[in-house]
N, C-alpha and C positions, 0 to 999 in steps of 0.2 A: 478694462484690464487685459493686457495681451497674454496670450498663451506662450510662455517662454519655458524652455527646458531647464528645469532646476535640478541640480545634482546634490545629493546628500553626501558630504565628504566625511563626516564624523558624527556618529550618534553618541554624544557624550552626556546627554541629559544635564546640561549646565543649568544651574539654578538661575544665574544671571550672566549669560554669555555676553561679552561686551568687548569694545576696544580693538577690533581687528586692525592690524598694521602690517603692511607688506615690507619685508626686509629684502631689498634687492641684492645686497651683498651676499647674504646667506642663501637666498632663494627659498625663504620660508615665510609663513604667516604667523605672527604673534597675536595672541588674544588672551582674554582673562575670563575667569568665572569669579565675579566679585564676591558673591556670598559664600562660596566654598573656599575662597582665598587661594585660588589657583592661578598660576601663570601657565599658559598653554602655548604650544608651538606645533603647527601643522606643516608637514613636509609634503609637497606635491610629488616628490620623487618616489616615495614609497607609501604615501597615504597614511602614515603614522602620525599620531599626536603624542608629544611628550608633555609631561605635567610636573610642575614644581609647586610645593607648598609655600605660600607667602606668610609672613608673620602677622599680617593684618589684612583687612579687606583691601583688595588691589583694584584700582579703577582702570589702569592702563599700563602698557609697557611699550617702550619705544627704543629702537636701535640707536646706538651711538657709533662713532668711528672706530671704537675699540672692541674689546671682547665683552664688555659689560653692557647692560641696557639700563635706561632710566625708567623707573617705575613710580607711579603715583599711589602711595599707600595711604590708609586712613591716618597714619602717624606722620605723614610728610613725604618728601621726595627721597628716593633711595636708589642706590645702584644695585642691580641684580646681576650676578655672575652665573650663567647657566652651566658652567663647568663644574661648580660645586654646590649650586643652589643657594648661595649665600646672598644676604641683603645687607647693605651698608648704608646707614642713614646719611643723607646728603644735605637736606635743608628742611626746616620747619615751615609749615604753611599756616595752619590755623590751630595752634596749640591751645588757644583760649576757647575753642569750640569743639570739645570732644565728641559732641553729637553729630558733627559733620564728617563727611568723607570726600575723597576726590573721585571725580566721575568724568572720564573722557578727556582726550587731548589731541593736539596736532603739533607738527613741527614747521616753523617758518623757514624760508630759504637761507636765512643767516644762522640756523640751528637753534634759535630760541624756541621755547615750548610754550604754547598757549594751552591752558587747561582750566577746568572748572571744579567747583566744590558743590556740595549739596547737603541738605539735612537728611540724615540716614533714615529718619522716620517719615520723610517726604511731606512735612507739614510746615515747618518754620521757614520763613523767607530769609534764609541765612546763606544761600549759595551764591558764590561770586566767581568771576572769571579772573585768572591771573596770567602773568607772563614770567617765565623763568629765562634769564639771559645767560645762564651758566655760572653766575655768582650769587644772584639774589632773586627772590620772588617779589614781583611788583603787582599790586592790584591794578587791574585794567581801568577801573573807574566806571565800568558798566553797572547798571542797576542790579541789585541783588534779586534773586528769585529762589524758589524752594528747590527746584530741580534744574540744574544746568545740564545742557547737552551740547554735542559738538565740542569745541568749535572747529571750523575749517577755514582755510584761507584761499582767496582767489589766486589764479596762476601768477598774477603780478604782485601778490602779497599786499595789495592796497585795500582789500575789503575782507572783513572778518564776519563770517556767518556764525551765529550762535543761537541756541534754542532755549526757550522757556517752555519746558514740557507741560507743566500744569496749565500755563497760560495758553497753550495750544498755538504757539507762534514761533516762527523763525525770524530773527532780526538780522540786519546787516549793518556793520559799523565801518565807516570810512577811516582808514589809518593814514597817518602822515609817514614820512620817510623813516622816522625813528620808531614806528610801531605804536604811537600814541593814538588813542581814539579821538577823532574829530567830530563826528556826528553819527547818529544811529537812526535807521529807518526800519519800518516793518517790511520784511521781504515776502513772507507768506503766512497766512493764517489757515490752520487746519480745522476742518469741520470735525467736531467730536465723533460724529458717526463714522468717520474714516480712521479713527484711532488717535493716539497721542504722539506728537513728534518726538523722536528719540535722537540718535546720533546722526550727524551729517558729515559728508565728505565731498570732495570736488574732483572733477575730471579735467583733462587738459584743455577743454573748450570753455571751462568755467561753469559748466552745469553742476547742479547740486543734487547729490543722492541723499535721500532721507529714509531712515527706518521708521516704520509706524507701529508703535506698541499698541497691541490690540487691534491692529488693522490688517494683518495677514499679508502685508505687502511692503515692497520697496518702491519708492517714488522718485522720479527724476524731474527736477525743475531746470528751466533755462535760466541764464543770468538775469533775466527780467522777471522771473517768478512764474512763468507759464509751465503748466504740467506737460511734460513731454512723453513720459512713459511710466507705466506701473507694472510691476512684476509680482505675481502672487506667490507666496511661500507656503509650505505645508505646516507652518507654525504661526500662531496669531501674534505673539510678542516678538516682533522683529526689532532688533536693537540698533544695528549699524551695518553699513556697506563699506567695504574697502576694496579698491581696485588694485590688482596685483597680477602675478604670473610673469613670465619672461617678457611679454609684450604689453603688460599692464592692462589687458582686456578681459581679465577674469574678475567678476564681481564676487567677492567673498562676503557672506552674510552671517552674522551671529544672531542667535535667538535665545529666548529664556523660558523657563518653566515657572518662574516666580509669579504668584498671584493667580495661578490657575487651579481650579477645583479638580477633584478626582475625576468628575464626569468630563470636564474639559480635557484633562490629560488623556483620558480614554479615547477621546475623539481626535486628539492630535499627539499620538505617541512619539512623534519626532521632534516635539518641542524641546528646545535646548540644544539642538544639533547645530553643526556648521554646514552651511549650504554654499552653492556657487552657481552662477549662470554667466553667460557670455555677453559682452557689450561691444558696440561698434566704436565708441569713442574711448580711447585709452585714458588711464589715469596719469598722475604725475608721480615721479619718483619721490619717495619720502626722504628728505635730507636727514643726515644723522643728527641726533639731539646733541646740543652743546653741553659739555660738562665743565 
């Protein structure tokens, strides 16, 4: 594991910090604290973090072409307006599964949103991956798992990387030109001694960044599944990496305090903070989510 300079940007003590997404138009980073039901926004210009209360557990927040953002709430998709903090319901997802919630998402080049659900108790195999095309939510057809994470898309948008956290595995699905799943292969299997795979993201070379829950690190895989780099963080529960900043070479990292004992929190007082480090290969601009 390399010695990389890691900067603490915000000590927010997030219970479950997640879903970092760089907003190129505004020049800010959006992320969430799922368990505290907070939408958060970090501004590199002044180092400040704004916070809004969500009406339900919020798994992710994604910029659109307008003033509102698309959010994944436990109650379904909603439009969030940071100007007044309002949330407007947009679409149901799993109304028949009240024990599920939404967890992590990404945007395709055409503006469609890929996202996952999961059992909030982290036991039932009821989590699925979906695609929102701006009008309706479609089941991807991928096999259900207890905790979905990711997904992220290759630069050509023809491969979908998605995570089975409890299964300790990243899979990759080949997509046709319409975004339908054609076949699924195992991309990487994570040794439990290294932690549990959490969120994934992609860089402009098609390398995959992974956050390792319980692993104290962010890990970079090549498109063929080779481990290229590992960066140690001052918090054990690393949830996701997002590449942003003006040149997309800043790696923003969310972390969590959930599941840590008092003794563990005493050893890692910065758990739940937002961190950053520099990368050589830039990320990809996040397209605006389609409404």
